[in-house]
C-alpha positions as semicolon CSV with decimal commas, in nm:
position;residue;x (nm);y (nm);z (nm)
1;M;4,160;-0,718;4,252
2;D;4,118;-0,512;3,935
3;K;3,745;-0,506;3,860
4;D;3,820;-0,468;3,490
5;N;3,944;-0,830;3,489
6;L;3,622;-0,965;3,637
7;F;3,316;-1,114;3,474
8;I;3,023;-1,022;3,704
9;Y;2,671;-1,157;3,667
10;Q;2,364;-1,170;3,894
11;L;2,181;-1,504;3,852
12;Q;1,827;-1,481;3,726
13;P;1,530;-1,713;3,810
14;E;1,598;-1,915;3,495
15;D;1,951;-1,985;3,623
16;E;1,826;-2,157;3,938
17;G;1,994;-2,495;3,991
18;K;2,233;-2,471;3,692
19;R;2,599;-2,547;3,730
20;F;2,814;-2,240;3,685
21;E;3,029;-2,417;3,421
22;N;2,723;-2,488;3,211
23;L;2,591;-2,137;3,257
24;L;2,919;-1,979;3,145
25;A;2,950;-2,214;2,847
26;R;2,594;-2,197;2,714
27;R;2,474;-1,850;2,793
28;F;2,803;-1,655;2,784
29;H;2,995;-1,870;2,534
30;F;3,306;-1,932;2,746
31;S;3,514;-2,184;2,551
32;R;3,628;-2,515;2,695
33;K;3,990;-2,397;2,703
34;V;3,895;-2,078;2,888
35;L;3,695;-2,274;3,144
36;Q;3,985;-2,513;3,194
37;K;4,210;-2,217;3,273
38;I;3,954;-2,073;3,516
39;K;3,946;-2,401;3,707
40;I;4,313;-2,359;3,798
41;G;4,333;-2,159;4,120
42;Q;4,063;-1,956;4,296
43;N;3,902;-1,770;4,013
44;V;3,526;-1,812;4,083
45;W;3,327;-1,654;4,366
46;V;2,962;-1,636;4,460
47;D;2,856;-1,360;4,696
48;G;3,220;-1,316;4,793
49;K;3,297;-1,681;4,866
50;F;3,517;-1,910;4,655
51;V;3,326;-2,190;4,478
52;Y;3,396;-2,460;4,218
53;L;3,251;-2,439;3,868
54;N;3,041;-2,750;3,925
55;T;2,847;-2,568;4,201
56;R;2,478;-2,510;4,128
57;G;2,356;-2,152;4,145
58;Q;2,059;-1,983;4,303
59;A;1,861;-1,686;4,170
60;G;1,983;-1,358;4,312
61;Q;2,343;-1,471;4,372
62;T;2,628;-1,267;4,227
63;L;2,875;-1,472;4,026
64;V;3,225;-1,331;3,984
65;V;3,485;-1,486;3,754
66;K;3,847;-1,374;3,711
67;V;3,912;-1,398;3,336
68;S;4,264;-1,255;3,290
69;E;4,579;-1,444;3,368
70;D;4,954;-1,429;3,304
71;E;5,084;-1,692;3,064
72;D;5,427;-1,765;2,924
73;S;5,509;-1,633;2,580
74;T;5,699;-1,828;2,319
75;I;5,795;-1,505;2,135
76;V;6,110;-1,319;2,236
77;G;6,035;-0,968;2,359
78;E;6,234;-0,683;2,206
79;N;6,272;-0,318;2,298
80;L;6,120;-0,172;1,984
81;P;5,919;0,144;1,907
82;I;5,548;0,078;1,954
83;D;5,256;0,315;1,898
84;I;4,989;0,215;2,151
85;I;4,656;0,388;2,077
86;Y;4,431;0,194;2,317
87;E;4,469;-0,030;2,615
88;D;4,239;-0,183;2,883
89;S;4,243;-0,503;3,090
90;L;4,143;-0,720;2,793
91;F;4,284;-0,557;2,479
92;L;4,576;-0,365;2,337
93;A;4,558;-0,174;2,007
94;V;4,866;-0,069;1,819
95;N;4,904;0,155;1,519
96;K;5,137;-0,059;1,308
97;P;5,369;0,122;1,069
98;P;5,399;0,007;0,706
99;G;5,679;-0,241;0,649
100;Q;5,648;-0,423;0,981
101;V;5,538;-0,787;0,993
102;V;5,274;-0,872;1,254
103;H;5,409;-1,215;1,360
104;P;5,754;-1,377;1,327
105;N;5,802;-1,618;1,038
106;S;6,086;-1,786;0,846
107;L;6,178;-1,460;0,670
108;Y;6,119;-1,217;0,956
109;K;6,232;-1,377;1,281
110;S;6,267;-1,052;1,479
111;G;6,163;-0,692;1,466
112;T;5,795;-0,783;1,428
113;L;5,498;-0,628;1,596
114;A;5,470;-0,939;1,814
115;N;5,829;-0,891;1,939
116;A;5,751;-0,529;2,020
117;V;5,429;-0,609;2,204
118;V;5,581;-0,891;2,414
119;G;5,873;-0,660;2,494
120;Y;5,631;-0,389;2,606
121;W;5,450;-0,636;2,835
122;E;5,779;-0,758;2,979
123;S;5,881;-0,400;3,059
124;K;5,568;-0,386;3,280
125;G;5,648;-0,719;3,447
126;E;5,375;-0,903;3,259
127;S;5,396;-1,238;3,075
128;R;5,146;-1,298;2,800
129;P;5,128;-1,481;2,468
130;F;5,083;-1,266;2,159
131;R;4,718;-1,314;2,050
132;P;4,626;-1,083;1,761
133;V;4,255;-1,056;1,705
134;S;4,320;-0,903;1,366
135;R;4,612;-0,910;1,122
136;I;4,713;-0,683;0,841
137;D;4,966;-0,724;0,561
138;R;5,328;-0,613;0,615
139;N;5,290;-0,308;0,393
140;T;4,943;-0,218;0,520
141;S;4,947;0,026;0,809
142;G;4,706;0,086;1,091
143;I;4,521;-0,079;1,379
144;V;4,612;-0,429;1,500
145;L;4,404;-0,541;1,800
146;I;4,565;-0,784;2,045
147;A;4,385;-0,982;2,313
148;K;4,554;-1,003;2,656
149;S;4,399;-1,335;2,751
150;R;4,249;-1,648;2,600
151;Y;3,906;-1,531;2,718
152;A;3,932;-1,197;2,549
153;H;4,047;-1,348;2,222
154;Q;3,772;-1,613;2,224
155;Q;3,497;-1,365;2,301
156;L;3,596;-1,116;2,032
157;A;3,642;-1,391;1,777
158;R;3,290;-1,504;1,856
159;V;3,129;-1,165;1,798
160;S;3,343;-1,113;1,484
161;V;3,166;-1,412;1,329
162;K;2,835;-1,238;1,403
163;N;2,952;-0,919;1,230
164;Q;2,954;-0,724;1,559
165;V;3,301;-0,594;1,486
166;E;3,351;-0,315;1,232
167;K;3,685;-0,244;1,064
168;K;3,721;0,057;0,839
169;Y;4,012;0,107;0,600
170;L;4,122;0,417;0,416
171;G;4,275;0,349;0,074
172;V;4,385;0,549;-0,228
173;V;4,313;0,398;-0,567
174;G;4,447;0,510;-0,901
175;G;4,228;0,724;-1,125
176;S;3,888;0,880;-1,057
177;F;3,671;0,610;-0,910
178;P;3,322;0,656;-1,070
179;L;3,087;0,537;-0,791
180;D;3,006;0,718;-0,468
181;K;2,930;0,403;-0,268
182;G;2,843;0,037;-0,308
183;V;2,967;-0,314;-0,240
184;F;3,227;-0,539;-0,393
185;D;3,097;-0,895;-0,378
186;S;3,315;-1,106;-0,611
187;P;3,441;-1,431;-0,453
188;I;3,816;-1,464;-0,395
189;G;4,044;-1,766;-0,433
190;V;4,417;-1,845;-0,449
191;Q;4,571;-1,788;-0,790
192;P;4,682;-2,122;-0,939
193;G;5,055;-2,181;-0,899
194;S;5,091;-1,923;-0,615
195;K;5,068;-1,941;-0,241
196;I;5,044;-1,563;-0,202
197;V;4,851;-1,405;-0,489
198;R;4,470;-1,403;-0,475
199;E;4,223;-1,353;-0,759
200;I;3,856;-1,328;-0,831
201;H;3,727;-1,682;-0,895
202;P;3,368;-1,809;-0,927
203;Q;3,451;-2,104;-0,696
204;G;3,632;-1,880;-0,452
205;Q;3,527;-1,785;-0,099
206;L;3,250;-1,532;-0,035
207;A;3,405;-1,185;-0,004
208;L;3,210;-0,868;0,076
209;T;3,359;-0,519;0,093
210;L;3,156;-0,206;0,137
211;F;3,309;0,103;-0,022
212;E;3,252;0,478;-0,019
213;T;3,432;0,748;-0,215
214;I;3,564;1,018;0,016
215;Q;3,750;1,251;-0,217
216;R;3,859;1,258;-0,582
217;F;4,191;1,409;-0,674
218;S;4,337;1,472;-1,019
219;D;4,509;1,130;-1,052
220;Y;4,361;0,920;-0,768
221;T;4,071;0,875;-0,526
222;L;4,056;0,847;-0,148
223;M;3,812;0,573;-0,042
224;M;3,672;0,412;0,272
225;F;3,637;0,034;0,287
226;I;3,447;-0,170;0,545
227;L;3,520;-0,540;0,558
228;I;3,218;-0,767;0,597
229;T;3,429;-1,078;0,539
230;G;3,802;-1,106;0,606
231;R;3,971;-1,284;0,313
232;T;4,343;-1,252;0,253
233;H;4,418;-0,941;0,038
234;Q;4,042;-0,881;0,009
235;I;4,047;-0,501;-0,043
236;R;4,349;-0,520;-0,271
237;V;4,192;-0,786;-0,495
238;H;3,856;-0,616;-0,509
239;C;4,016;-0,285;-0,607
240;Q;4,218;-0,456;-0,877
241;H;3,906;-0,631;-1,011
242;S;3,718;-0,302;-1,021
243;G;3,982;-0,159;-1,254
244;Y;4,111;0,086;-0,990
245;P;4,394;-0,089;-0,798
246;L;4,543;0,071;-0,488
247;L;4,831;0,305;-0,545
248;G;5,166;0,136;-0,472
249;D;5,018;-0,214;-0,485
250;E;5,281;-0,375;-0,707
251;L;5,139;-0,724;-0,659
252;Y;4,798;-0,621;-0,791
253;G;4,887;-0,371;-1,063
254;G;4,891;-0,045;-0,866
255;D;5,060;0,274;-0,988
256;M;5,405;0,293;-0,823
257;R;5,477;0,657;-0,895
258;Y;5,318;0,806;-0,581
259;I;5,389;0,571;-0,290
260;A;5,625;0,275;-0,237
261;R;5,372;0,039;-0,079
262;Q;4,995;-0,025;-0,115
263;A;4,812;0,284;-0,001
264;L;4,595;0,108;0,255
265;H;4,549;0,190;0,625
266;C;4,328;0,031;0,891
267;H;4,179;0,354;1,024
268;S;3,899;0,251;1,264
269;Y;3,811;-0,056;1,470
270;S;3,480;-0,082;1,660
271;F;3,369;-0,355;1,891
272;V;3,181;-0,423;2,218
273;N;3,392;-0,492;2,529
274;P;3,275;-0,838;2,637
275;L;3,300;-0,754;3,008
276;S;3,163;-0,401;3,031
277;G;2,929;-0,417;2,730
278;K;3,056;-0,073;2,625
279;N;3,095;0,018;2,261
280;I;3,460;0,097;2,187
281;T;3,588;0,271;1,874
282;I;3,964;0,299;1,814
283;K;4,107;0,524;1,541
284;A;4,454;0,554;1,399
285;P;4,575;0,860;1,204
286;L;4,715;0,815;0,856
287;P;5,092;0,765;0,833
288;E;5,300;1,028;0,663
289;D;5,332;0,858;0,327
290;M;4,957;0,836;0,279
291;Q;4,883;1,177;0,428
292;S;5,122;1,336;0,180
293;L;4,899;1,208;-0,102
294;L;4,611;1,412;0,036
295;D;4,807;1,730;0,114
296;V;4,793;1,858;-0,238
């Protein structure tokens, strides 16, 4: 069995007499749905022997839990180009091109990133639902992280709430941005009368974006953004509110002369692998349309 799919833990004195199900739920934050999946089949062993989750443990025992499983997908797999920049037993990271929708919807029923990922898995003889940990707008490029199992998705969602995941974006705003670094902290809400457009609103949701100026050009500025919160269109709205909207961002007043879509790219994604405990940083190079802005 692939060791990368296994949760391995040696029971400590304080674990003596505790049921494995309670231990996994309370100490390691396994969700109820994940535990229900684990109960199906032989997925739990202690010192090499199969046990049930209601078994009580003893200090010194080695608990092993299989956490990855094949599941049916409701999305149709398609043979589409896909730029995979990272993959392990729990996660897949794709460098999404601008113009591609992440998940099928009423307007984009095929050709999405989800169709491409499911098609890639099917080509390897694997059946998995499409579980994106992160999503980006259709015309934003860069890293989309996908969980391969319910366990992986649940664990990374949990640490995301604790700000143990760091996403860095590169963006190009119009004009010469005056500050070297700082934070945008204006709350964001839905614009009245629209289901799509967001705006700064005093009763909106808390929104925090760290920013740093990387390089100033004659007509625009390359900036780095780090999301602390994850509101819809957060970087785009904060840039507009600052008076320096992203180039190409027609929805939020960006200059359309240089690029045909918002000049925003998810460049770096850092997190801790919930099984190995290793720090992982994934990076995606700029696409050609944004790189051309900097090659001047």
